[in-house]
Every structure is written in structure tokens, then in C-alpha cells.
C-alpha positions, 0 to 999 in steps of 0.5 A: 523639340521646341520651335527655334531650339537646337538639340543639346550638344555637350562636345566642346570645340577649342579655339585652336581647332576652330581656327585650324579647321576654318583655315582648312575649309577655306583652302581645301573645300571645293567651291568654298569662297576664300574670304567672306565676312562670316568666315572672318567672324568665325575665325575671330570667335572664342571657343564654342560650346553648345550646352542645353537647348537654347532659343534662337539668337539673332541671325548673325549668331545663328549663321555662325553656329551653322558654320561650325556645324559645317566645319565639323562635317568638313573635318570628318570628310577630310579625315576619311579622305586622309585615311583612304589616301593612306590606305591606298598608298600603303596598299600600292606600296606593298603591291609594287614593293615600293620603299618610298610609298611604304615609308610615306604610308607609315608616317600617318601625318595630318591632312595638310602635311600628307598632301605636302609629302605626296606632292613633294614625292610626286615632284621628286619622282617626276624630276628623277624620270626627267633627269634620267630621260635627259641624260639618256637622250644626251648619251644616245646623241653622243653615241650617235655622233661618236658612231658616225665619227667611228664609221667615217674614220673606219672608211677613211682608214680602209681607203688610205690603207688601200691607197698605200698598198696600191702605191707600195705595189706601184713603187715596187713595180717601178723599182723592178722596171728601173732595175730591168732597164738599168740592166738592159743599158748595162748589157747594151754598154757591154755589148757595144764594148765587146763589139768594138773590141772585136771590130778592132781585132777584125780591122787589124787582121784585115789590115794585115791580110791586105798588106800581106796580099799586096806584098805577095802580089808584088813578090809574085809579079817580080817572080813572074817577070823573072820567069818570063825572061828565063823561059822566053826561049823555051817551049815548056815555060807556059805551065810554070808561068800559068801557075805563077799567074794563078798564085798572083790572082789568088793574092789579088782576090784575097786583097779584094775580098778582105777589103770588101769584108772590111768595108762590110764589117765597118758598116755593120759595126757602125750600124750596131753602134748607132742602133745601140746608142738609140736604144740606150737613149730610149732606155735611159729616158724611160729610166729617168721618167720612171724615177721621177714617177717613183719619187712622186709616188714615194712622196705621196706614199709618205703623205698617205702614211702620215694621214693613215696614222692620224686617221688611225689615232682618231679611229682608236680614240672614237672606238675607246670613246664609244666603248666608254659611253656605251658602258655609261649608257648601260649604267644610266639604264638599259635592259629588262631591269631598267624597264621594270624600274621605269614602269615601277616608278610610273606606277608609283607616280600614278599611285601618288596622283590617285592619292591626291585625288582621294584627299580631295574627295575624288572617286578613284577606280583602282 
């Protein structure tokens, strides 16, 4: 080969290919300057054709030809990288049974288009994962809030139910106590009335007895005086007079005992009336206090029932909301199937990132 000559080449490079590949080299080649005079000159060149061996031209033309040669080499490398990336995508699509990877691998687009498709799909999958994670986190937070409300309302309902039951028992006991005290007062009134009636009869009986005893004593006294006058001159008058004296003494004793009994009965009756009055007053006071307490507890009972109805409604609402959002959470993703789907998507994203690395000529161990 003569010094200063290039070997013969018959391949033609069109102007469009030159412009397109130069742009690719500028954009994709690692470490390649973005703008230099030689690249600008190459972009403006006419179609290049290398024919028979030619003598060395000036420095500027020789540099341009070397650039074209480098460009052809870069084009070959990009084609190889593109094929490796597509092969990797197809392989991973089959292994993962991934429809999106299989669809992408089957398109076989140009280098730039393939890169754009990989980046777009990678972005789409990452956005899907982020959106799902945010929705799940939001749903989990909502479920936690609802669960806290449900637990709070459950405790509130249980507490109110216990208070209402306790109040109900207390009201029932108060009602029973008031009833017993009222009956005791009624019995006491009945006893007082009965005792008063009995005392009235006793008083009238004693009055008649005293009166009769006094009348009898008067009659006996007169009879005794007549007998004493009649038997004044006789020796056997003593037996008769003594007998009449005893009769008079009996009537006097009856009067005295009856009057004493009347006094005792009156005192006893008055004492009973006083004791009954004191007892009745105490029972009536207890009844009034119990009624006031019962009215207060009945009012509180109604208030607690209202609170219980409100708390129960909120509890039912929180339970329904929890059930609804639990189902929604399941629909967002849970269980083995969801975990497998997430793992599959992570592997798809990893495969796309590996494919991007292959496009840039990075060695990827798969």
C-alpha cells in the first residue's frame, strides 16, 4: 500500500445517514464533545463516497474522513447494543410472563425510539408503583383512624350501657323502697285509726262502768243506811250489814280500778299516737328523699340513653366504614397475589434499567 493512500472502499453513505448518525454520536457517545468545528463541518458535508485509493488530502479533509470512519464504527456498536437490549427485554418478558416487556420487545424500533420506549415504560411502571403505594398508605391511615374511632365508641357504648343498667337497677330499688315505705305509712295510718277507734270504745265502756259503779255505790249506801236503821234494835243485824258493806266496797273498787285503767289506757294511746306520728314523719321524709333521688336518676337515665343512641349510631357508622375501607384495601392490593404482582413489577423495572444500560454499552450481569 502506498504511503499516504487509503484502501479502496465501495460503500456509499447517504447524506441523511451521515446527518442522522452524527447527531446520534453527538448525543449518545460517552465523552463525545457536544459541539466542535469538525462535527459541524461533518454535518454540512455532501454524501460521502470513497472510491479508489486516493492521495492524502489536506489536513481538514483527512480529519473529516476519519470522523466518518468513527461514525460507522459507532453505528455498528449502537446496532449491537440495540440488539442486546431487545434480546434481554424479550428474554425477561418470557421469564416473567410480562405482557408489557413482550410487547416492547416485539416492536424492534430504532435505537432512539427504543430508548424512548424503555424510558417511558420504566416511568409508567414507577408511577404505577408510587400511586399504588400512596393509595395503600392513605387507605391504611384511614383504616387506623376508623379503627381508633370504632374502639373508642365501643368502649363508650359499653360504659354507657353499664351506667344505664346500673341506673335502671337503682331506680328499680328506689321504686321498691318507696313502695315499701308507702305501705308502711299506710299500715301505720291504719293502725292509728284502728287504735283510735278501739280507744274510743274502751273509753266509753270505762265511762259506763265508772258511772254504774258510782250509781251502785249510791244505791248501796242508801240501802245500808236503811238496813242499819231497821236492824238497830236487833242482835242479828251484823251479818247483813257486813254483806252490804262488802258490796259497796266492791263497787268502789270497780270505780277506782276502772278509772285507773282509763288513765293508763289514755296514756298508752297517746304514747302510741306520738310514736306513730314520729315514725310516719320519718318514713314520709325518707319517701320524699327517695323520690327526689329517683327523679334525678330517671333524668340521668334518659340523658344516658340519648348518649348511648348517639354513640351507637357512630359505632355502627364506624363499623360500616371500616368494613367498606377494608374491602377497598383488599381491592388496592393484599395477599399473595398482590405480593407476586409487586415483585413482578419490580423485576420488570429492573429489566428495563438493565436494557437502558445495555443501550449505552454497559456490561450487565443478568
